[in-house]
C-alpha positions in Angstrom: 107.4 89.2 109.8 105.6 92.3 110.9 105.5 93.6 107.3 104.1 90.2 106.2 101.5 90.3 108.8 100.4 93.8 107.8 100.3 92.8 104.2 98.1 89.8 105.1 95.8 92.0 107.1 95.5 94.5 104.2 94.9 91.7 101.7 92.2 90.2 103.9 90.6 93.6 104.3 90.6 94.2 100.5 89.2 90.7 99.9 86.3 91.3 102.2 85.5 94.7 100.7 85.7 93.3 97.1 83.6 90.3 97.9 81.0 92.4 99.7 80.8 94.8 96.7 80.3 92.0 94.2 77.4 90.7 96.3 75.9 94.2 96.7 76.2 94.8 93.0 74.2 91.8 92.2 71.5 91.8 94.9 71.6 95.2 96.7 72.8 96.1 100.2 69.7 94.9 102.1 69.5 91.5 100.5 73.0 90.5 101.6 73.7 89.3 105.1 77.0 89.4 107.0 77.2 85.6 106.7 76.9 85.8 102.9 79.9 88.2 102.9 81.9 86.1 105.3 81.3 83.0 103.2 82.3 84.8 100.0 85.4 86.3 101.5 86.5 83.0 103.2 86.5 84.5 106.7 84.5 83.9 109.8 81.7 86.3 110.7 83.7 87.3 113.8 86.7 88.2 111.6 84.4 90.1 109.3 83.5 92.5 112.1 87.1 92.9 113.1 87.7 94.7 109.8 84.4 96.4 109.2 81.6 97.3 111.7 78.9 97.4 109.0 78.0 96.6 105.4 78.1 100.3 104.6 81.7 100.5 105.7 82.6 97.6 103.4 80.9 99.4 100.5 82.7 102.6 101.2 86.0 100.9 101.4 85.7 99.4 97.9 84.2 102.7 96.6 87.2 104.7 97.9 89.6 102.3 96.2 87.9 102.8 92.9 87.9 106.6 93.3 91.6 106.6 94.2 92.4 104.6 91.0 90.5 107.2 89.0 92.4 110.0 90.7 95.8 108.3 90.0 94.8 108.1 86.3 93.7 111.7 86.2 97.0 112.9 87.8 99.0 110.8 85.3 97.1 112.4 82.4 97.5 115.9 83.8 101.3 115.4 84.3 101.4 114.2 80.6 100.0 117.5 79.5 96.3 116.5 78.9 93.7 119.3 78.7 92.1 119.5 82.2 88.7 119.7 80.6 89.3 116.4 78.8 90.5 114.8 82.0 87.4 116.2 83.8 85.1 114.8 81.1 86.7 111.4 81.4 86.4 111.4 85.2 82.8 112.5 85.3 81.9 110.2 82.4 83.2 107.2 84.4 81.6 108.2 87.6 78.2 108.9 85.8 78.4 105.4 84.3 79.1 103.8 87.7 76.3 105.9 89.3 73.8 104.5 86.7 75.1 101.0 86.7 75.0 100.7 90.5 72.1 103.1 91.2 70.8 100.7 93.8 73.9 101.4 95.9 74.1 105.1 95.4 71.7 105.8 98.3 74.0 104.1 100.8 77.1 105.8 99.6 75.4 109.2 99.3 73.9 109.1 102.7 77.2 108.2 104.3 79.1 110.9 102.3 76.5 113.6 103.1 76.6 112.8 106.8 74.0 110.1 107.6 75.1 107.4 110.1 75.9 104.0 108.6 73.0 101.5 108.9 73.1 97.9 110.2 75.9 98.4 112.7 76.7 95.4 114.8 75.3 95.8 118.4 78.2 96.8 120.6 80.5 97.8 117.8 82.5 101.0 118.2 82.0 103.1 115.1 83.7 106.4 114.5 80.7 108.5 113.6 82.6 111.8 113.5 84.5 112.3 111.3 83.6 108.7 110.3 84.1 106.8 107.2 81.6 108.9 105.2 83.7 112.0 105.7 86.8 110.1 104.6 85.0 109.0 101.4 83.8 112.6 100.8 87.4 113.8 101.1 88.6 111.0 98.7 86.0 112.2 96.2 87.0 115.9 96.7 90.7 114.8 96.1 89.6 113.3 92.8 88.1 116.7 91.6 90.8 119.0 93.1 93.7 118.3 90.7 91.6 119.1 87.7 90.5 122.4 89.2 94.0 123.3 90.2 95.2 122.7 86.6 92.4 125.0 85.4 93.6 127.6 87.9 97.2 127.3 86.9 96.1 127.9 83.3 94.5 131.2 84.4 90.9 129.9 83.8 89.9 130.2 87.4 90.4 133.2 89.6 93.7 132.9 91.5 91.9 133.6 94.8 89.3 130.9 94.2 89.3 128.3 97.0 89.8 125.1 95.0 89.4 123.0 98.2 86.0 124.4 98.9 84.9 124.3 95.3 85.9 120.6 95.1 83.7 119.8 98.1 80.7 121.8 96.7 81.0 120.0 93.4 81.1 116.6 95.0 78.0 117.4 97.2 76.1 118.7 94.2 76.9 115.6 92.0 75.9 113.2 94.8 72.7 115.0 95.4 72.0 114.9 91.6 72.5 111.1 91.7 70.3 110.7 94.7 67.4 112.9 93.5 67.8 113.2 89.8 65.8 110.2 88.6 68.2 109.7 85.7 67.6 107.1 83.1 71.1 106.8 81.6 74.6 108.2 81.7 73.7 111.1 79.4 71.0 112.2 81.8 73.5 112.3 84.6 76.1 114.2 82.6 73.6 116.8 81.5 72.4 117.3 85.1 76.0 117.5 86.3 77.0 120.0 83.6 74.1 122.3 84.8 75.3 122.1 88.4 78.9 122.5 87.3 78.1 125.6 85.4 76.2 127.2 88.3 79.0 126.5 90.8 81.9 127.4 88.5 80.4 130.7 87.4 81.8 132.8 90.3 85.2 131.0 90.2 86.0 131.8 86.5 88.8 134.2 85.8 87.6 137.6 84.3 86.9 137.2 80.6 86.7 133.4 80.8 83.4 131.7 79.9 82.3 128.2 80.6 82.5 127.3 76.9 86.2 128.3 77.0 87.0 125.5 79.4 86.8 122.9 76.6 88.3 125.1 73.9 91.9 123.9 74.4 92.9 120.7 72.7 
């Protein structure tokens, strides 16, 4: 019975996050009220706040789930022997596409991940600001990047002493800042900007004799 209860709670939490994201995707964060989300998720407004203290928390919950799915796919491809650079291209291509498609939501995610406090908190709600949901989302993003960098390091393309954890975090921060301030028109613009930042950050991590163009030379 306890397991069933936990499953029901998790299913309700997922349903709220999914319903909220669908509304946000159509109309933006500010145009959607808590009552709109409660109605779409078939829960009361009181129940809504039991699971999430703010709209930003709902957005981050759905976002984290999507990132985790991308990470699972990347890990599966790496285990199957895929070239890390090809996996990297697939991951960044998908994230760039989502960043352009939902550009009206990027600001809320970016501010949360980069340390801003979630907006529109319910008066009296207890929100864990530090580390907070934004840090958890940032760690989820870093965990998406990390396996690809580890695979590159295993192949001898990155210095053995390179701190892959730190490099993953730096890349995530750089990519989010690019989305927030880049003024990109389409996915190609995002990818070009990301490649420039990737090149700059990776330069000091490359193994001796390896150049950036070598990273995609293995098929």
